[in-house]
BATORLUM-618242 format. One record per residue (C-alpha): residue in three letters; x negated, y negated, z negated. Coordinates in steps of 0.02 Angstrom, whole numbers, plus 50000, padded with zeros to 5 digits. Layout:
residues N
ala / X / Y / Z $
...
***
This chain:
residues 265
met / 50940 / 51022 / 44496 $
ser / 51120 / 50960 / 44448 $
ala / 51184 / 51114 / 44403 $
ile / 51011 / 51182 / 44291 $
val / 50997 / 51022 / 44194 $
thr / 51203 / 51004 / 44132 $
asn / 51188 / 51197 / 44077 $
ile / 50996 / 51200 / 43946 $
arg / 50939 / 51078 / 43837 $
ile / 50799 / 50964 / 43953 $
lys / 50636 / 50924 / 43895 $
gly / 50454 / 50843 / 43956 $
gly / 50386 / 50923 / 44137 $
gly / 50513 / 50879 / 44265 $
ala / 50564 / 51004 / 44425 $
tyr / 50406 / 51108 / 44349 $
tyr / 50533 / 51126 / 44160 $
leu / 50697 / 51183 / 44260 $
val / 50574 / 51319 / 44388 $
ser / 50482 / 51380 / 44219 $
arg / 50636 / 51420 / 44132 $
ser / 50771 / 51451 / 44265 $
leu / 50655 / 51583 / 44374 $
gly / 50518 / 51623 / 44235 $
pro / 50354 / 51553 / 44206 $
glu / 50257 / 51630 / 44325 $
ile / 50331 / 51576 / 44463 $
gly / 50359 / 51407 / 44383 $
gly / 50177 / 51397 / 44342 $
ala / 50122 / 51435 / 44525 $
ile / 50228 / 51285 / 44576 $
gly / 50181 / 51178 / 44416 $
val / 50019 / 51153 / 44465 $
ser / 50044 / 51161 / 44650 $
leu / 50168 / 51015 / 44598 $
phe / 50014 / 50917 / 44493 $
phe / 49884 / 50897 / 44607 $
ala / 50015 / 50844 / 44750 $
gln / 50070 / 50709 / 44615 $
ala / 49890 / 50670 / 44572 $
phe / 49819 / 50662 / 44727 $
ser / 49988 / 50587 / 44826 $
ile / 49939 / 50419 / 44670 $
ala / 49798 / 50415 / 44800 $
phe / 49883 / 50419 / 44957 $
tyr / 50027 / 50277 / 44887 $
ile / 49881 / 50157 / 44834 $
ile / 49780 / 50149 / 45000 $
gly / 49980 / 50103 / 45101 $
phe / 49975 / 49959 / 44968 $
thr / 49817 / 49903 / 44988 $
lys / 49827 / 49936 / 45212 $
ala / 49952 / 49824 / 45175 $
leu / 49858 / 49701 / 45077 $
ala / 49700 / 49669 / 45178 $
leu / 49846 / 49592 / 45288 $
phe / 49819 / 49455 / 45208 $
glu / 49697 / 49308 / 45151 $
pro / 49593 / 49316 / 45013 $
phe / 49644 / 49526 / 45037 $
ser / 49553 / 49543 / 45187 $
ala / 49364 / 49515 / 45136 $
ile / 49387 / 49625 / 44986 $
asp / 49287 / 49814 / 45016 $
pro / 49427 / 49924 / 45045 $
val / 49377 / 50054 / 44925 $
ala / 49321 / 49919 / 44783 $
leu / 49534 / 49872 / 44843 $
asn / 49611 / 50040 / 44798 $
met / 49491 / 50074 / 44635 $
gly / 49555 / 49893 / 44579 $
thr / 49716 / 49932 / 44617 $
leu / 49713 / 50098 / 44540 $
leu / 49636 / 50061 / 44361 $
val / 49770 / 49902 / 44346 $
leu / 49910 / 50038 / 44365 $
thr / 49820 / 50130 / 44265 $
val / 49810 / 50029 / 44126 $
leu / 50014 / 49979 / 44150 $
ala / 50043 / 50152 / 44140 $
ile / 49928 / 50229 / 43984 $
phe / 49979 / 50087 / 43874 $
ser / 50189 / 50111 / 43898 $
ala / 50305 / 50203 / 44021 $
asn / 50433 / 50087 / 43952 $
ile / 50318 / 49938 / 44022 $
ala / 50313 / 50005 / 44216 $
ile / 50463 / 50077 / 44209 $
lys / 50517 / 49894 / 44204 $
ala / 50422 / 49858 / 44313 $
gln / 50514 / 49945 / 44414 $
phe / 50673 / 49849 / 44447 $
leu / 50563 / 49704 / 44486 $
ile / 50506 / 49807 / 44626 $
phe / 50692 / 49837 / 44653 $
val / 50762 / 49652 / 44680 $
leu / 50591 / 49663 / 44818 $
leu / 50687 / 49790 / 44903 $
phe / 50834 / 49747 / 44922 $
ala / 50770 / 49571 / 44993 $
ala / 50658 / 49613 / 45118 $
ile / 50826 / 49759 / 45168 $
gly / 50947 / 49624 / 45168 $
ser / 50788 / 49512 / 45265 $
phe / 50800 / 49630 / 45430 $
val / 51013 / 49624 / 45417 $
leu / 51008 / 49419 / 45399 $
gly / 50888 / 49428 / 45546 $
asn / 50975 / 49538 / 45653 $
leu / 51169 / 49490 / 45648 $
ala / 51183 / 49424 / 45826 $
phe / 51208 / 49613 / 45889 $
asp / 51148 / 49555 / 46070 $
ala / 51148 / 49725 / 46136 $
thr / 51268 / 49864 / 46152 $
pro / 51256 / 50001 / 46034 $
val / 51195 / 50144 / 46086 $
leu / 51193 / 50268 / 45957 $
val / 51162 / 50413 / 46020 $
gly / 50998 / 50365 / 46159 $
asp / 50858 / 50429 / 46270 $
phe / 50745 / 50469 / 46142 $
arg / 50664 / 50619 / 46250 $
asn / 50486 / 50539 / 46237 $
gly / 50489 / 50506 / 46060 $
asp / 50396 / 50617 / 45929 $
phe / 50496 / 50685 / 45789 $
trp / 50367 / 50729 / 45665 $
lys / 50315 / 50542 / 45687 $
ser / 50509 / 50528 / 45614 $
phe / 50483 / 50642 / 45516 $
ala / 50337 / 50581 / 45439 $
ile / 50419 / 50428 / 45416 $
phe / 50593 / 50484 / 45335 $
phe / 50507 / 50624 / 45235 $
pro / 50407 / 50540 / 45085 $
ala / 50558 / 50381 / 45079 $
ala / 50672 / 50548 / 45007 $
thr / 50554 / 50598 / 44889 $
gly / 50562 / 50463 / 44788 $
ile / 50725 / 50492 / 44737 $
phe / 50642 / 50659 / 44651 $
ala / 50495 / 50552 / 44544 $
gly / 50634 / 50522 / 44407 $
leu / 50682 / 50693 / 44372 $
ser / 50483 / 50709 / 44342 $
leu / 50533 / 50564 / 44179 $
ser / 50647 / 50707 / 44092 $
gly / 50551 / 50691 / 43961 $
asp / 50569 / 50514 / 43941 $
leu / 50776 / 50501 / 43942 $
lys / 50878 / 50487 / 43798 $
glu / 51046 / 50608 / 43921 $
pro / 50930 / 50683 / 44028 $
his / 51104 / 50814 / 44072 $
lys / 51181 / 50659 / 44093 $
asn / 51057 / 50528 / 44153 $
leu / 50992 / 50671 / 44296 $
pro / 51138 / 50688 / 44384 $
arg / 51208 / 50539 / 44391 $
gly / 51035 / 50437 / 44461 $
thr / 51023 / 50600 / 44587 $
ile / 51154 / 50608 / 44662 $
ala / 51196 / 50393 / 44670 $
ser / 51012 / 50349 / 44745 $
val / 51061 / 50522 / 44877 $
ile / 51234 / 50426 / 44921 $
val / 51174 / 50239 / 44911 $
thr / 50973 / 50302 / 45013 $
gly / 51087 / 50381 / 45143 $
leu / 51191 / 50226 / 45175 $
val / 51065 / 50112 / 45185 $
tyr / 50992 / 50216 / 45323 $
leu / 51144 / 50235 / 45439 $
val / 51169 / 50061 / 45409 $
leu / 50973 / 49997 / 45461 $
ala / 51015 / 50125 / 45618 $
val / 51163 / 50038 / 45669 $
ile / 51088 / 49866 / 45684 $
phe / 50918 / 49939 / 45745 $
ser / 51042 / 50004 / 45893 $
ala / 51173 / 49857 / 45874 $
asn / 50995 / 49737 / 45951 $
his / 50864 / 49806 / 46028 $
ser / 50851 / 49947 / 46152 $
pro / 50803 / 50139 / 46133 $
ala / 50654 / 50090 / 46227 $
leu / 50596 / 49925 / 46120 $
leu / 50645 / 50067 / 45954 $
val / 50489 / 50184 / 46046 $
ser / 50380 / 50045 / 46103 $
asp / 50380 / 49958 / 45934 $
asp / 50350 / 50006 / 45784 $
thr / 50333 / 49813 / 45701 $
leu / 50507 / 49787 / 45753 $
met / 50605 / 49796 / 45582 $
gln / 50456 / 49625 / 45513 $
thr / 50450 / 49531 / 45696 $
ser / 50669 / 49557 / 45696 $
ala / 50701 / 49488 / 45513 $
ala / 50758 / 49331 / 45450 $
val / 50603 / 49302 / 45337 $
pro / 50454 / 49418 / 45410 $
glu / 50347 / 49382 / 45262 $
leu / 50500 / 49477 / 45152 $
val / 50474 / 49647 / 45251 $
ile / 50286 / 49657 / 45200 $
ile / 50317 / 49637 / 45030 $
gly / 50417 / 49773 / 45028 $
val / 50298 / 49882 / 45108 $
phe / 50189 / 49822 / 44956 $
ala / 50368 / 49854 / 44819 $
ala / 50381 / 50043 / 44914 $
thr / 50212 / 50082 / 44880 $
ile / 50182 / 50023 / 44757 $
ser / 50351 / 50074 / 44670 $
ser / 50283 / 50268 / 44747 $
ala / 50108 / 50253 / 44687 $
ile / 50184 / 50213 / 44469 $
gly / 50304 / 50342 / 44461 $
met / 50170 / 50477 / 44521 $
leu / 50055 / 50381 / 44400 $
leu / 50189 / 50440 / 44266 $
ala / 50251 / 50625 / 44331 $
ala / 50072 / 50683 / 44370 $
pro / 50018 / 50679 / 44156 $
arg / 50176 / 50735 / 44122 $
thr / 50200 / 50883 / 44222 $
leu / 50019 / 50930 / 44151 $
gln / 50042 / 50895 / 43991 $
ala / 50214 / 51042 / 44024 $
leu / 50095 / 51147 / 44081 $
ser / 49972 / 51129 / 43930 $
gly / 50138 / 51153 / 43831 $
asp / 50155 / 51314 / 43903 $
gly / 49975 / 51371 / 43911 $
met / 49970 / 51396 / 44100 $
ala / 49814 / 51248 / 44071 $
pro / 49686 / 51185 / 43939 $
gly / 49797 / 51165 / 43793 $
val / 49738 / 50993 / 43741 $
phe / 49819 / 50896 / 43883 $
ala / 49950 / 50952 / 43784 $
arg / 49918 / 50819 / 43653 $
gly / 50017 / 50649 / 43664 $
ser / 49986 / 50467 / 43574 $
gly / 50132 / 50392 / 43480 $
pro / 50320 / 50387 / 43467 $
ala / 50347 / 50427 / 43627 $
asn / 50216 / 50557 / 43641 $
glu / 50118 / 50479 / 43802 $
pro / 50000 / 50617 / 43908 $
arg / 49870 / 50489 / 43905 $
leu / 49723 / 50603 / 43914 $
ala / 49837 / 50706 / 44065 $
met / 49842 / 50518 / 44152 $
leu / 49671 / 50502 / 44100 $
val / 49629 / 50704 / 44235 $
ser / 49757 / 50608 / 44363 $
val / 49662 / 50448 / 44388 $
leu / 49524 / 50548 / 44418 $
leu / 49597 / 50641 / 44535 $
ala / 49681 / 50495 / 44608 $
ala / 49513 / 50408 / 44615 $
thr / 49404 / 50556 / 44707 $
***
């Protein structure tokens, strides 16, 4: 990705734009259509993850889950449809909440009561469950690419941002793994899936971190899906009406509506 964006003039469309300009419209279109639907449907999954955690607290636990999901989708849509800048600025607050959650866990596990076991006996563990946890955690790094058309200098911003994200998240995961191993036995790590929350200095911050992570991903996909559809339309891979934008930032509001309707289904 870094090699491509530093060698061509980048416009909107994110991954679809890069693939279609590198491998041709046939391959780019096939991947772009699949990518759009994946992004649109993932909005719903992230919102469900957010409301599942939100329903642990009063008064949200008394609200019908479907109504809570639809209400969250409506609020995020209003936030994203008027200005991508507002939605992007909201990510800074989310970033602070995420690091507060991680910091709470680190502070609650400074005792190092157990002997570190970096290579434990996890034969009874499930590789695919672990993969399912880590895979979506890494896909957020790619979300910035979807906003390629909104960046001032994408040929500089995308490589720097992506590489920095990979380095920072990699270090965070490694540090958390070492802290887990230094405080808890392999058997406990396998059996207790709430350990990060229960062992944190402020357990509530971990729940807030779940809120922040899921809502951040939902906002990211809510911004990404319409821009992918807009780029597809501009290349004739989808109905041309979706290529229309609004305002000086060329906001894809009609494409946004389609993305929201798909997520709502």
